[in-house]
N, C-alpha and C positions, 0 to 999 in steps of 0.2 A: 391889720388884718381886716378884710372886709366883713360886712354883717352876714349871717347866716339866713338863707332862705326860710320863709315860714313852714311851719309843720301843719298838715291837715289831720286833724283827728277823725276817727271814725264816726260817722254820723247816720246811723241807718241806711247804710249803703250809698250814701252820697259823698261824692268826692270832688273836690275843686282844686283848680290850680290857685297859685298865688294871685293876689287881686293886682298887684303891680305888674303890668305887662312889660315894663322895661327890663324886669329880672330876666326873662326869657330863659328859664331853666332848660338845661340840656342834659339833665341826669336826675334821678329819683331813687329812693329806697322805698319800696312798698311793702309794708308788713302783712302778715296774714289777717290781722284784724282790722284792716284797712287804714291804718296811720301811714300817711305818706310824708317822707322827708324830701323835699325838692333841694336840688343843688345844680352844681356845674359838673358835667361829666367829664372824666379824664381817662387816660389809658385807652383800651380797645373799645370801639363802638359795639354795642350789642346789649344783651341781657343775660344774667345768671341767677340761678335760685339756690339758696343755701340757707343754713342755720347763722343767725346774726349773733355775734359775740363781740365782747370788747376786750382790748389788751391795754394795760396800764404802763407798759414800758416807755421810757423817755428816749432811749436810743436803741439801735439795732433794728430798725424797721426792715432792711433787706434781708437779714436773717430770719426775721419773723415771717416775712412774706414767702420765703422759700422753705419753711418748716413743712414737711410732708403730713405732720399731725393735724394742719388746718385743712385737709381734704374735706370738702363739703361744706365749708363754713365762709361766712363773709366777715372780715375782720374790720372792726371799728377801733381806731386809735383813740384814746382819750387824750394823748398829748397833741397839742394843735398843730406844731410844726413838723410835719413829715415830708420828707424830700429834700431838705435844705442841704444835705451833704451829698446828694446824688446817689449813683450806684457804682459798683466796680465788678470786676470778674473775680475776686477772692471772696467776698463775704456771701457765699452761697451755701445753703445748708442742704440743697438738692439741685440737680440740674434743671429740672421741670417743676415749677411751682404747682401746688395741687389746690390752693384756695379757690373760692369762687368769686371773690371780689374783695375791694378795699374801701373803706370810708374813712374821709378825713375832714378835720375842721377848716383848715386854712387852705388856700391855693397853694399849689406846688410852686415853689420859687427856684429860680435858677441855682444850680448846686454851687457850693463854696467849700470845697475840700480838695486838698492835693491828691487824693486818692481817686476821685470822681473820674469815671470814663463815660458816664452817660446819665443824662438827667432821668428822674423817676417816671415821668409821664411817658418818655420814649421807651423807657425799660418795660413799663407796663403793656404798652402797645405791642412791643415786639413779642411778649409772651401771652397775648391775648387775654389780659386780665382786664375786666371791668373796673373801673374806679369812679368814685364820687367825692366831691370836696364842696365846702360851702355849706354845710348843714350844721344844726346845732347838736354837736356830738354829747355834749353834757345831757341834753334832754333824752337822747336815745339811751345814753348809758344808764341813766336813772330808770328808764322805762324797763331796760333788761333786768336791773338789780330787783325792781319790784315785781315784774310778772315773768321773768325768767327769759331765756333765750328763743326768740320767735323765729319762725320761718319766713323768709323775706326774698324779694325779688329786687335786685339791683340793675338799672339800666343807665346806659350812656347812649343818648339820641342826639347826634349833632343836628339833625333836622328838627329838633324840638317836638316830635311826634311821640308823646308818652301817653299810652293807653293804660290809665291806672286800673281800670277794671280788670283788664286782660292780665296785667302783672299781679294784681292780688289773686286772681284766680290760679296763676302758676303757682303762687307760694302756697295757697291752700292745698293744691293737688300734690305737692311734693311731700313724701312720707316722713321726712326727717332723719335724723341719725340713728334713733334706736332701732336695732335690729339689722343695721348695716355693716357688713364687712367691707371696709375700705382698705384694709392692709394690702389686699391683692392688687388693687388699683396703682399703689405706689411703691411697692416692694420690687426688688430685682426679680428678674425671670430666670436667672441663671446664676451659677456661683461666680464669685468675683474674688479678688484679693485687695488689700489696702495697705499702703506703707507710708502715706503722707502723715507727718506730725504736725504739732500745733504751730500756729503762726508766731512768730517773734518780730518785735520792733526792728526795722532796719534790715531783716533777714528774710522775711516772708515765711512760707511753709517749709519745713524740712523733710527729710526721708529717714525712716527707721533703718538703723545699722544694727546687725547682729541681735536680732531679737532672742530673748531667752525663753519665751513661752509661746504657745500656740492657742489662740482664742477663736472660737467659731462664733460668729454672729448671726442671729436669726432675725432677718430684715422685715420688719412689719411697717417701715416707713422711717428708716433710720436718718437722723442728721448727720452730716459730714463731720462735725466737730466731736461727736461721740467717738467715731472711727478714729480721728486724729488723737483723742485722749488715750485711747486704747493703744495705738501705735507708739506714742510718747512713753508709755509705761514699759516699753521693751518687750512687745508682743508681735508675733506675726498674726495677722488678721486675716481669716477666710470669712467671706460673707456668702449666706445662703438665703434663697427666697424664703418668703413667709410659709410656703407650703412644703418646705422640705420635712422629711420624715425623720424620726429619732435614728433610724438606721444609717441615714445620709450623714448625720452629724457625728455619730460615734465612730463611722468608718474613718473619719478624718483624724481619730485620736487626739481630740482636743484636751488641753490642760484646763480649759474653762470654757463655759458657755455664756453668751451675752444675749438677753432679750431685750430687743429695741423698743423705743418708742413707736407710735404710729396712730392713725386716725380710726374713728369709728367706734363701734360697739364692742367692748371686749367679749361680750357673751357670744356675739356672732362670730367674730375671728376665732374665739376660743373653741367653736365645735370642731375645728381641725388642729389647732395649735396646742390646746389643754392636754390632749393625750400624748403628744409629743413631749411636752414639759414634764409630764408625769414620769415618763420613761427615763428622760434625762435626769431628774432627780433620783430615781432609783439606782441609776448608774454610779452615783456618788460623785459626779464631777462637779466642782464649784459651778454656781449659777448666780449671775448678777442680772437683775431686770430693773428697767426704769419705764415710767409712763405706761403705755399700754402693756408692756411687758411685765410690769409690776402687777397690773390689774389681772392679767392672764395667770401670773404665778399664784396670785391669790385664789383664782378659780380652781387652779390645779391642786391646791392644798385644802380645798373644801370650803372656801370663802364664797362670798358673792358680791356683785357689783351692782351699781344703781346710778341712774341719771342725776346729774346735778342741776340746780336751778339756774345758776348764772355760770358755774364753771370757775376755773382758776385760769387766768391768761395774764401774764405779766412778768416782770423781772425784780419784783420787790416784795415777795412774799416771805414772811417769817415762819420758819419751821423749826420745832424743838426736836433734837436728838434726846430721847428719853434715856438712853444709856449714859451720856456724859453730861447732859444738862445744858449743852451748848445750844444757842439760838443761831440758826444760819439764815441768811436772806438769799432767797434761791429764784430760779426761773420756774415757771410752771405753764403748762398749757394742756388743759384736759377738761372734759366735760362729763366724765364718768368718774365714779370713786369706789374704793372698796368699803364696803359696810364694815364698821369697826366690829360690831356685835357678832359678825359672822365667823370670825377667824376662830378656828380650832385651838385647842390646848397646846399642841405641839408647835403653834406658830406665836412667835413674840412680836408685839407691836413696838417698833423701833423709833419711828418719828411721827409727829403730829402737827398739823396746821394750827397756827396761833391765830389765824383769822377766824376760822369757823369750827376748829376741832375736829376736822376729817382726817382720816388715816393718811400718812404720808410715807410709811415705811414698814417692812416686816422682815422677819429672819426665821428661819427653822432652828429649833433649839439644839438639834442634834446633828446637823448636816451644814456644810458651806454653802448655804442658799440664802440670798438676801435680795431685797429689791427696795426701790424708792419711787414715790409717785412723781416726783419733780425732776428736773433736768439739771444733773450735777456738772455736765459739760458747759452749762450756761449758753453763751452765743446766741443772742446776748444774754447779759446778766453778771452777777458777781461770782467770784470764784471760791466762795465759801465751802463749796461741796466737793472740790476736786479731790478731796482725800478719799472718796469713796472708790475711786479707780485704783488707789494704791491699796486700799482694803481688800479689793478684788484680787489684785495681783499677790498680795500677801497670802490670801487664802489658797491661792493656787500653789505658791512655794511651799506652804505648810503641808498641803497634801502631798506633793511631790517628794518632800523630805521624808 
């Protein structure tokens, strides 16, 4: 592994490039406070502005890069070896990646995996994603943990023309994620159906046969594996855009409604989504939400959400099920959280993070309505929480009976 480029700390508006001219940086990450991480640009040339976060997952980088919940963000991988198994046409959580950029410690190596169809560098270029490698990702991660997720500009400049002042100004001018409704940017624009089931070794993806239930999904930026999990549970899946009205949902006569994950500020998306969710709850149809869907369900029930300092991004987060006492290792990707003290009496807290004590699940005491903050479908991550999809279909079957 090659040594990382030096980092330039903010110093009264003075910014300098690395002293060793032989390093010849072709990329950089410039934070809003003036800190500069120089490195080697990869992927698409150009620059992009976003919120800089870090992800602690060791595997599954392609699924992470295609998760729509990363819209507006620049992902820093804490695991140093990203790209070593290449990319393929199966491990996609969305067709069009929504992230702003990706930061890695080590250079991307030639892929070594029988499933690889394309190297990560070429994959990033094809999708117009700016990348950066060769920086001290540990230093960047520590900075985020201490100071929160900063705004930043990532640049890949093959001509080595890096205008730090202009890049810093771009980061400072960006408004950040608070108040942004990004679900509309990544949601479907028209209704759709889904029948693909989970991937199996030696078989690939399957197709749902003779579904026993009908679930309507509200797409705020849904991952493909969530839809696969629902189809694998024996459900016919209809997917509607984020802006669908309650009348649109109920007209389809669903046995259950799923509120998906997605990016942005739940309060902003909730301006149009929360009234819909309240109507669905009143209809007594079973409702299951995750991630952004969980947060907006909390808003619909009278709770509130708030921005987190560093967020939760990774595939190794311990969460406790307060009902069973079981501890699950789960995948997470969120920068907002439900304020625990805001939940009304009719709402039961069901799960809690063992990292920082934040809320990770809720349920109505008198209706088949529940949600979790994390990603039970994983992809990537452990399968500890797959039972939640069965819990959802059990609630549907109980109501139908």
